[in-house]
py3Dmol code that shows the C-alpha trace and the ligand (Angstrom):
import py3Dmol

protein = """\
ATOM      1  CA  MET A   1     -23.505 -80.206 147.001  1.00  0.00           C
ATOM      2  CA  ALA A   2     -23.245 -76.457 147.096  1.00  0.00           C
ATOM      3  CA  ALA A   3     -22.109 -76.550 150.726  1.00  0.00           C
ATOM      4  CA  ILE A   4     -19.549 -78.976 152.159  1.00  0.00           C
ATOM      5  CA  GLU A   5     -19.586 -79.531 155.925  1.00  0.00           C
ATOM      6  CA  VAL A   6     -15.994 -79.367 157.197  1.00  0.00           C
ATOM      7  CA  ALA A   7     -16.896 -79.621 160.905  1.00  0.00           C
ATOM      8  CA  THR A   8     -20.144 -79.528 162.861  1.00  0.00           C
ATOM      9  CA  GLY A   9     -21.841 -76.267 161.951  1.00  0.00           C
ATOM     10  CA  VAL A  10     -19.102 -75.090 159.577  1.00  0.00           C
ATOM     11  CA  TRP A  11     -19.446 -75.326 155.808  1.00  0.00           C
ATOM     12  CA  ARG A  12     -17.153 -74.545 152.898  1.00  0.00           C
ATOM     13  CA  ILE A  13     -18.977 -73.115 149.899  1.00  0.00           C
ATOM     14  CA  PRO A  14     -17.018 -73.233 146.647  1.00  0.00           C
ATOM     15  CA  THR A  15     -18.008 -70.327 144.417  1.00  0.00           C
ATOM     16  CA  ALA A  16     -15.678 -71.134 141.519  1.00  0.00           C
ATOM     17  CA  PRO A  17     -14.925 -74.436 139.748  1.00  0.00           C
ATOM     18  CA  ALA A  18     -12.396 -76.904 141.184  1.00  0.00           C
ATOM     19  CA  ASP A  19     -12.577 -75.383 144.700  1.00  0.00           C
ATOM     20  CA  PHE A  20     -10.602 -72.428 143.388  1.00  0.00           C
ATOM     21  CA  ILE A  21     -12.476 -69.868 145.490  1.00  0.00           C
ATOM     22  CA  ASN A  22     -14.298 -70.653 148.748  1.00  0.00           C
ATOM     23  CA  SER A  23     -16.463 -68.883 151.260  1.00  0.00           C
ATOM     24  CA  TYR A  24     -17.214 -70.335 154.703  1.00  0.00           C
ATOM     25  CA  LEU A  25     -20.404 -70.399 156.707  1.00  0.00           C
ATOM     26  CA  ILE A  26     -20.316 -70.779 160.490  1.00  0.00           C
ATOM     27  CA  GLU A  27     -23.468 -71.473 162.495  1.00  0.00           C
ATOM     28  CA  GLY A  28     -24.088 -70.251 166.024  1.00  0.00           C
ATOM     29  CA  ASP A  29     -26.094 -72.096 168.686  1.00  0.00           C
ATOM     30  CA  ASP A  30     -29.041 -69.814 167.957  1.00  0.00           C
ATOM     31  CA  GLY A  31     -29.006 -70.792 164.273  1.00  0.00           C
ATOM     32  CA  SER A  32     -27.570 -67.468 163.122  1.00  0.00           C
ATOM     33  CA  LEU A  33     -24.890 -67.645 160.451  1.00  0.00           C
ATOM     34  CA  THR A  34     -21.602 -65.867 159.880  1.00  0.00           C
ATOM     35  CA  LEU A  35     -20.285 -65.829 156.330  1.00  0.00           C
ATOM     36  CA  VAL A  36     -16.555 -65.455 155.704  1.00  0.00           C
ATOM     37  CA  ASP A  37     -15.835 -63.851 152.316  1.00  0.00           C
ATOM     38  CA  ALA A  38     -18.260 -63.296 149.463  1.00  0.00           C
ATOM     39  CA  GLY A  39     -16.368 -64.457 146.373  1.00  0.00           C
ATOM     40  CA  MET A  40     -16.377 -62.756 143.005  1.00  0.00           C
ATOM     41  CA  LYS A  41     -19.137 -60.606 141.590  1.00  0.00           C
ATOM     42  CA  GLY A  42     -21.183 -63.642 140.482  1.00  0.00           C
ATOM     43  CA  ALA A  43     -20.748 -65.638 143.714  1.00  0.00           C
ATOM     44  CA  PRO A  44     -23.854 -64.429 145.613  1.00  0.00           C
ATOM     45  CA  LYS A  45     -26.097 -66.624 143.467  1.00  0.00           C
ATOM     46  CA  LYS A  46     -24.116 -69.692 144.580  1.00  0.00           C
ATOM     47  CA  LEU A  47     -23.954 -68.530 148.185  1.00  0.00           C
ATOM     48  CA  LEU A  48     -27.715 -68.003 148.335  1.00  0.00           C
ATOM     49  CA  ALA A  49     -28.298 -71.417 146.718  1.00  0.00           C
ATOM     50  CA  ALA A  50     -26.077 -72.996 149.368  1.00  0.00           C
ATOM     51  CA  LEU A  51     -28.137 -71.342 152.107  1.00  0.00           C
ATOM     52  CA  ALA A  52     -31.321 -72.725 150.592  1.00  0.00           C
ATOM     53  CA  GLU A  53     -29.780 -76.179 150.389  1.00  0.00           C
ATOM     54  CA  LEU A  54     -29.012 -75.992 154.122  1.00  0.00           C
ATOM     55  CA  GLY A  55     -32.615 -74.980 154.820  1.00  0.00           C
ATOM     56  CA  LYS A  56     -31.565 -71.467 155.771  1.00  0.00           C
ATOM     57  CA  SER A  57     -32.820 -68.129 154.601  1.00  0.00           C
ATOM     58  CA  PRO A  58     -30.733 -65.063 153.672  1.00  0.00           C
ATOM     59  CA  GLY A  59     -31.899 -63.312 156.834  1.00  0.00           C
ATOM     60  CA  ASP A  60     -30.143 -65.963 158.942  1.00  0.00           C
ATOM     61  CA  VAL A  61     -26.784 -64.516 157.866  1.00  0.00           C
ATOM     62  CA  THR A  62     -26.177 -61.905 160.539  1.00  0.00           C
ATOM     63  CA  HIS A  63     -22.482 -61.186 159.832  1.00  0.00           C
ATOM     64  CA  LEU A  64     -20.196 -61.055 156.836  1.00  0.00           C
ATOM     65  CA  LEU A  65     -16.478 -61.144 157.690  1.00  0.00           C
ATOM     66  CA  LEU A  66     -14.106 -60.101 154.900  1.00  0.00           C
ATOM     67  CA  SER A  67     -10.561 -61.478 155.001  1.00  0.00           C
ATOM     68  CA  HIS A  68      -9.207 -58.794 152.672  1.00  0.00           C
ATOM     69  CA  ALA A  69     -10.029 -56.365 149.887  1.00  0.00           C
ATOM     70  CA  HIS A  70      -9.375 -58.439 146.759  1.00  0.00           C
ATOM     71  CA  ASN A  71     -12.190 -58.783 144.276  1.00  0.00           C
ATOM     72  CA  ASP A  72     -12.298 -62.592 144.492  1.00  0.00           C
ATOM     73  CA  HIS A  73     -13.248 -62.198 148.181  1.00  0.00           C
ATOM     74  CA  THR A  74     -15.228 -58.959 148.191  1.00  0.00           C
ATOM     75  CA  GLY A  75     -16.701 -58.881 144.667  1.00  0.00           C
ATOM     76  CA  GLY A  76     -19.987 -60.342 145.907  1.00  0.00           C
ATOM     77  CA  ALA A  77     -20.028 -58.543 149.246  1.00  0.00           C
ATOM     78  CA  ALA A  78     -22.284 -55.616 148.329  1.00  0.00           C
ATOM     79  CA  LYS A  79     -24.883 -57.984 146.908  1.00  0.00           C
ATOM     80  CA  ILE A  80     -24.686 -60.332 149.905  1.00  0.00           C
ATOM     81  CA  LYS A  81     -25.046 -57.442 152.335  1.00  0.00           C
ATOM     82  CA  GLU A  82     -28.107 -56.273 150.440  1.00  0.00           C
ATOM     83  CA  ALA A  83     -29.664 -59.745 150.193  1.00  0.00           C
ATOM     84  CA  THR A  84     -29.043 -60.761 153.810  1.00  0.00           C
ATOM     85  CA  GLY A  85     -28.933 -57.518 155.776  1.00  0.00           C
ATOM     86  CA  SER A  86     -25.751 -58.803 157.429  1.00  0.00           C
ATOM     87  CA  ALA A  87     -23.298 -56.547 159.249  1.00  0.00           C
ATOM     88  CA  VAL A  88     -19.982 -56.333 157.392  1.00  0.00           C
ATOM     89  CA  GLN A  89     -16.769 -56.509 159.399  1.00  0.00           C
ATOM     90  CA  THR A  90     -13.131 -56.402 158.352  1.00  0.00           C
ATOM     91  CA  HIS A  91      -9.735 -55.462 159.759  1.00  0.00           C
ATOM     92  CA  GLU A  92      -9.296 -51.791 160.585  1.00  0.00           C
ATOM     93  CA  ARG A  93      -6.509 -51.505 157.995  1.00  0.00           C
ATOM     94  CA  GLU A  94      -8.619 -53.077 155.253  1.00  0.00           C
ATOM     95  CA  ALA A  95     -11.821 -51.093 155.789  1.00  0.00           C
ATOM     96  CA  VAL A  96     -10.786 -48.098 153.680  1.00  0.00           C
ATOM     97  CA  TYR A  97     -10.309 -50.277 150.595  1.00  0.00           C
ATOM     98  CA  ILE A  98     -13.588 -52.105 151.063  1.00  0.00           C
ATOM     99  CA  ARG A  99     -15.525 -48.904 151.582  1.00  0.00           C
ATOM    100  CA  GLU A 100     -13.986 -47.437 148.429  1.00  0.00           C
ATOM    101  CA  GLY A 101     -14.224 -50.629 146.340  1.00  0.00           C
ATOM    102  CA  ARG A 102     -10.545 -50.770 145.453  1.00  0.00           C
ATOM    103  CA  MET A 103      -7.706 -53.188 146.028  1.00  0.00           C
ATOM    104  CA  PRO A 104      -4.557 -52.240 147.963  1.00  0.00           C
ATOM    105  CA  ASN A 105      -1.378 -51.551 145.995  1.00  0.00           C
ATOM    106  CA  VAL A 106       0.707 -54.528 144.943  1.00  0.00           C
ATOM    107  CA  ASP A 107       4.383 -55.114 145.617  1.00  0.00           C
ATOM    108  CA  ARG A 108       6.273 -53.496 142.743  1.00  0.00           C
ATOM    109  CA  SER A 109       9.446 -55.347 143.635  1.00  0.00           C
ATOM    110  CA  THR A 110       8.053 -58.329 141.647  1.00  0.00           C
ATOM    111  CA  PHE A 111       7.729 -58.381 137.872  1.00  0.00           C
ATOM    112  CA  GLY A 112       4.067 -59.492 138.051  1.00  0.00           C
ATOM    113  CA  GLY A 113       3.406 -56.780 140.615  1.00  0.00           C
ATOM    114  CA  ARG A 114       4.720 -54.121 138.252  1.00  0.00           C
ATOM    115  CA  LEU A 115       2.488 -55.470 135.489  1.00  0.00           C
ATOM    116  CA  LEU A 116      -0.602 -55.590 137.737  1.00  0.00           C
ATOM    117  CA  ALA A 117       0.100 -52.099 139.020  1.00  0.00           C
ATOM    118  CA  ARG A 118      -0.313 -50.839 135.463  1.00  0.00           C
ATOM    119  CA  LEU A 119      -3.831 -52.264 135.055  1.00  0.00           C
ATOM    120  CA  PRO A 120      -6.524 -49.605 135.043  1.00  0.00           C
ATOM    121  CA  GLY A 121      -8.194 -49.055 138.410  1.00  0.00           C
ATOM    122  CA  LYS A 122     -11.489 -50.417 137.157  1.00  0.00           C
ATOM    123  CA  ALA A 123      -9.969 -53.850 136.490  1.00  0.00           C
ATOM    124  CA  LYS A 124      -8.833 -54.027 140.095  1.00  0.00           C
ATOM    125  CA  GLY A 125     -11.973 -52.743 141.750  1.00  0.00           C
ATOM    126  CA  PHE A 126     -15.260 -54.106 143.087  1.00  0.00           C
ATOM    127  CA  ALA A 127     -18.599 -52.686 144.224  1.00  0.00           C
ATOM    128  CA  LYS A 128     -18.152 -50.489 147.302  1.00  0.00           C
ATOM    129  CA  VAL A 129     -19.331 -52.091 150.538  1.00  0.00           C
ATOM    130  CA  GLY A 130     -20.432 -50.402 153.727  1.00  0.00           C
ATOM    131  CA  VAL A 131     -18.289 -51.636 156.618  1.00  0.00           C
ATOM    132  CA  ASP A 132     -20.287 -51.727 159.848  1.00  0.00           C
ATOM    133  CA  ASP A 133     -17.470 -52.575 162.217  1.00  0.00           C
ATOM    134  CA  THR A 134     -13.736 -53.224 162.206  1.00  0.00           C
ATOM    135  CA  PHE A 135     -11.618 -55.678 164.178  1.00  0.00           C
ATOM    136  CA  GLU A 136      -7.967 -56.096 165.003  1.00  0.00           C
ATOM    137  CA  ASP A 137      -5.524 -58.866 165.773  1.00  0.00           C
ATOM    138  CA  GLY A 138      -6.494 -61.000 168.748  1.00  0.00           C
ATOM    139  CA  ASP A 139     -10.111 -59.913 168.849  1.00  0.00           C
ATOM    140  CA  VAL A 140     -12.502 -62.749 169.587  1.00  0.00           C
ATOM    141  CA  LEU A 141     -15.670 -61.889 167.722  1.00  0.00           C
ATOM    142  CA  PRO A 142     -18.714 -62.991 169.689  1.00  0.00           C
ATOM    143  CA  MET A 143     -20.421 -64.848 166.846  1.00  0.00           C
ATOM    144  CA  ALA A 144     -20.818 -68.638 166.795  1.00  0.00           C
ATOM    145  CA  GLY A 145     -19.221 -69.127 170.199  1.00  0.00           C
ATOM    146  CA  GLY A 146     -16.195 -66.986 169.309  1.00  0.00           C
ATOM    147  CA  ILE A 147     -14.186 -66.373 166.141  1.00  0.00           C
ATOM    148  CA  GLN A 148     -10.590 -65.327 166.783  1.00  0.00           C
ATOM    149  CA  VAL A 149      -9.043 -62.775 164.442  1.00  0.00           C
ATOM    150  CA  VAL A 150      -5.470 -63.575 163.392  1.00  0.00           C
ATOM    151  CA  HIS A 151      -3.904 -60.666 161.512  1.00  0.00           C
ATOM    152  CA  THR A 152      -1.706 -62.112 158.743  1.00  0.00           C
ATOM    153  CA  PRO A 153      -0.622 -58.981 156.870  1.00  0.00           C
ATOM    154  CA  GLY A 154       1.458 -58.793 153.729  1.00  0.00           C
ATOM    155  CA  HIS A 155      -0.905 -60.258 151.171  1.00  0.00           C
ATOM    156  CA  THR A 156      -2.732 -57.003 151.942  1.00  0.00           C
ATOM    157  CA  PRO A 157      -2.213 -54.625 154.904  1.00  0.00           C
ATOM    158  CA  GLY A 158      -5.250 -55.837 156.837  1.00  0.00           C
ATOM    159  CA  HIS A 159      -5.407 -59.436 155.640  1.00  0.00           C
ATOM    160  CA  CYS A 160      -6.793 -61.726 158.355  1.00  0.00           C
ATOM    161  CA  SER A 161      -7.178 -65.406 159.025  1.00  0.00           C
ATOM    162  CA  PHE A 162      -9.903 -66.674 161.356  1.00  0.00           C
ATOM    163  CA  LEU A 163      -9.917 -69.399 164.006  1.00  0.00           C
ATOM    164  CA  HIS A 164     -13.265 -70.818 165.064  1.00  0.00           C
ATOM    165  CA  THR A 165     -12.155 -72.306 168.349  1.00  0.00           C
ATOM    166  CA  SER A 166     -15.184 -74.439 169.202  1.00  0.00           C
ATOM    167  CA  SER A 167     -15.112 -76.388 165.910  1.00  0.00           C
ATOM    168  CA  GLY A 168     -11.329 -76.323 165.552  1.00  0.00           C
ATOM    169  CA  VAL A 169     -11.550 -74.834 162.060  1.00  0.00           C
ATOM    170  CA  LEU A 170      -8.857 -72.413 160.897  1.00  0.00           C
ATOM    171  CA  ILE A 171      -9.688 -70.322 157.842  1.00  0.00           C
ATOM    172  CA  THR A 172      -6.327 -69.262 156.437  1.00  0.00           C
ATOM    173  CA  GLY A 173      -7.585 -66.748 153.911  1.00  0.00           C
ATOM    174  CA  ASP A 174      -4.898 -66.104 151.310  1.00  0.00           C
ATOM    175  CA  ALA A 175      -2.030 -66.599 153.783  1.00  0.00           C
ATOM    176  CA  ILE A 176      -1.777 -70.178 152.463  1.00  0.00           C
ATOM    177  CA  PHE A 177      -3.318 -71.675 149.316  1.00  0.00           C
ATOM    178  CA  ASN A 178      -4.138 -75.351 148.807  1.00  0.00           C
ATOM    179  CA  VAL A 179      -4.320 -75.428 145.029  1.00  0.00           C
ATOM    180  CA  ARG A 180      -2.327 -78.415 143.739  1.00  0.00           C
ATOM    181  CA  GLY A 181      -0.645 -78.640 147.142  1.00  0.00           C
ATOM    182  CA  PHE A 182       0.161 -75.962 149.682  1.00  0.00           C
ATOM    183  CA  SER A 183       1.705 -72.722 148.528  1.00  0.00           C
ATOM    184  CA  TYR A 184       1.902 -69.083 149.450  1.00  0.00           C
ATOM    185  CA  SER A 185      -0.276 -66.673 147.505  1.00  0.00           C
ATOM    186  CA  PHE A 186       0.945 -65.328 144.181  1.00  0.00           C
ATOM    187  CA  ALA A 187       3.704 -62.830 144.874  1.00  0.00           C
ATOM    188  CA  SER A 188       2.265 -60.520 142.233  1.00  0.00           C
ATOM    189  CA  SER A 189      -0.996 -60.172 144.190  1.00  0.00           C
ATOM    190  CA  CYS A 190       0.684 -59.198 147.484  1.00  0.00           C
ATOM    191  CA  THR A 191       1.201 -55.740 148.934  1.00  0.00           C
ATOM    192  CA  ASP A 192       4.361 -56.938 150.715  1.00  0.00           C
ATOM    193  CA  VAL A 193       5.534 -60.394 149.667  1.00  0.00           C
ATOM    194  CA  ARG A 194       8.087 -60.879 152.432  1.00  0.00           C
ATOM    195  CA  LEU A 195       5.671 -59.847 155.164  1.00  0.00           C
ATOM    196  CA  SER A 196       2.988 -62.206 153.798  1.00  0.00           C
ATOM    197  CA  ARG A 197       5.404 -65.162 154.176  1.00  0.00           C
ATOM    198  CA  GLU A 198       6.534 -64.075 157.623  1.00  0.00           C
ATOM    199  CA  SER A 199       3.055 -63.484 158.984  1.00  0.00           C
ATOM    200  CA  ALA A 200       1.746 -66.839 157.668  1.00  0.00           C
ATOM    201  CA  ALA A 201       4.074 -68.476 160.197  1.00  0.00           C
ATOM    202  CA  ARG A 202       1.671 -67.348 162.910  1.00  0.00           C
ATOM    203  CA  LEU A 203      -0.819 -69.937 161.695  1.00  0.00           C
ATOM    204  CA  GLY A 204       1.506 -72.763 162.717  1.00  0.00           C
ATOM    205  CA  GLU A 205       1.283 -71.645 166.338  1.00  0.00           C
ATOM    206  CA  LEU A 206      -2.501 -72.003 166.512  1.00  0.00           C
ATOM    207  CA  ASP A 207      -4.496 -75.013 167.654  1.00  0.00           C
ATOM    208  CA  PHE A 208      -6.842 -76.348 164.990  1.00  0.00           C
ATOM    209  CA  ASP A 209      -8.095 -79.630 163.558  1.00  0.00           C
ATOM    210  CA  VAL A 210      -9.337 -78.539 160.154  1.00  0.00           C
ATOM    211  CA  ALA A 211      -7.539 -76.173 157.787  1.00  0.00           C
ATOM    212  CA  GLY A 212      -9.929 -74.266 155.544  1.00  0.00           C
ATOM    213  CA  PHE A 213      -8.468 -72.368 152.610  1.00  0.00           C
ATOM    214  CA  THR A 214     -10.117 -69.647 150.587  1.00  0.00           C
ATOM    215  CA  HIS A 215      -8.319 -71.148 147.583  1.00  0.00           C
ATOM    216  CA  GLY A 216      -8.376 -74.956 147.406  1.00  0.00           C
ATOM    217  CA  ALA A 217      -9.981 -77.842 149.280  1.00  0.00           C
ATOM    218  CA  HIS A 218      -9.962 -78.019 153.074  1.00  0.00           C
ATOM    219  CA  VAL A 219      -7.811 -80.517 154.980  1.00  0.00           C
ATOM    220  CA  SER A 220      -9.413 -82.346 157.891  1.00  0.00           C
ATOM    221  CA  THR A 221      -6.856 -85.043 158.705  1.00  0.00           C
ATOM    222  CA  GLY A 222      -3.504 -84.099 160.166  1.00  0.00           C
ATOM    223  CA  ALA A 223      -4.176 -80.497 159.177  1.00  0.00           C
ATOM    224  CA  ARG A 224      -2.061 -78.783 161.809  1.00  0.00           C
ATOM    225  CA  ALA A 225       0.958 -81.017 161.188  1.00  0.00           C
ATOM    226  CA  ALA A 226       0.636 -80.510 157.431  1.00  0.00           C
ATOM    227  CA  VAL A 227       0.380 -76.715 157.752  1.00  0.00           C
ATOM    228  CA  ARG A 228       3.344 -76.635 160.131  1.00  0.00           C
ATOM    229  CA  ALA A 229       5.412 -78.835 157.802  1.00  0.00           C
ATOM    230  CA  PHE A 230       4.673 -76.461 154.936  1.00  0.00           C
ATOM    231  CA  LEU A 231       5.534 -73.406 157.005  1.00  0.00           C
ATOM    232  CA  HIS A 232       8.793 -75.000 158.086  1.00  0.00           C
ATOM    233  CA  GLY A 233       9.685 -75.789 154.495  1.00  0.00           C
ATOM    234  CA  ARG A 234       9.263 -79.549 154.758  1.00  0.00           C
ATOM    235  CA  ALA A 235       6.374 -79.842 152.278  1.00  0.00           C
ATOM    236  CA  GLY A 236       4.629 -77.957 149.505  1.00  0.00           C
TER     237      GLY A 236
END
"""
ligand_1 = """\
1
ZN
Zn -6.128 -62.062 147.789
"""
view = py3Dmol.view(width=600, height=400)
view.addModel(protein, "pdb")
view.setStyle({"model": 0}, {"cartoon": {"style": "trace"}})
view.addModel(ligand_1, "xyz")
view.setStyle({"model": 1}, {"stick": {}})
view.zoomTo()
view.show()
């Protein structure tokens, strides 16, 4: 299956082997679709195949929400926007990077961060994407009955998680990974490592039934308790 239903009308679409990178598709009552993240450069082929498998057409995707400007989330965005005609939205602090096709600076206080910072710009970039609208913390986007924006900065300045209230699905973005257990994102990929850990704590305060990760499989049983245990240092 190219698309895995995690709740009614919400699908996780893995775009890399072993669930390593996921996008999410959320359906509204009118059948319109909101896509969260567009994977790496080659992901659009998989995303479009998943749409076909669900009996949908590219034109049904009306919105593309981008959690942050890293090329494993935005690499396919330009192609998806072109193929679907969807309106691209991201946090107001992330828009500049997405429009310019570059990733925010990494935290040079880590060894890996210093190494990454020395990579040529091209290695860190992605195809520029037109951003149609920006959002900020606390906004409830009107798609699919309401998608709440939860700003979880630190991984990048405008990194966001998303809560789809009606299905009870939380999409953590890179605030928390679920690759071989829960973890925080790689310190070397963060703009501000400490802030990324602090802001992830916000997710434990939310009400949700399913935890969807952009890296790793979703959790649909005891998700909130498991996320809270991780955030409080009792697991992971
Ligand atoms: Zn990232």
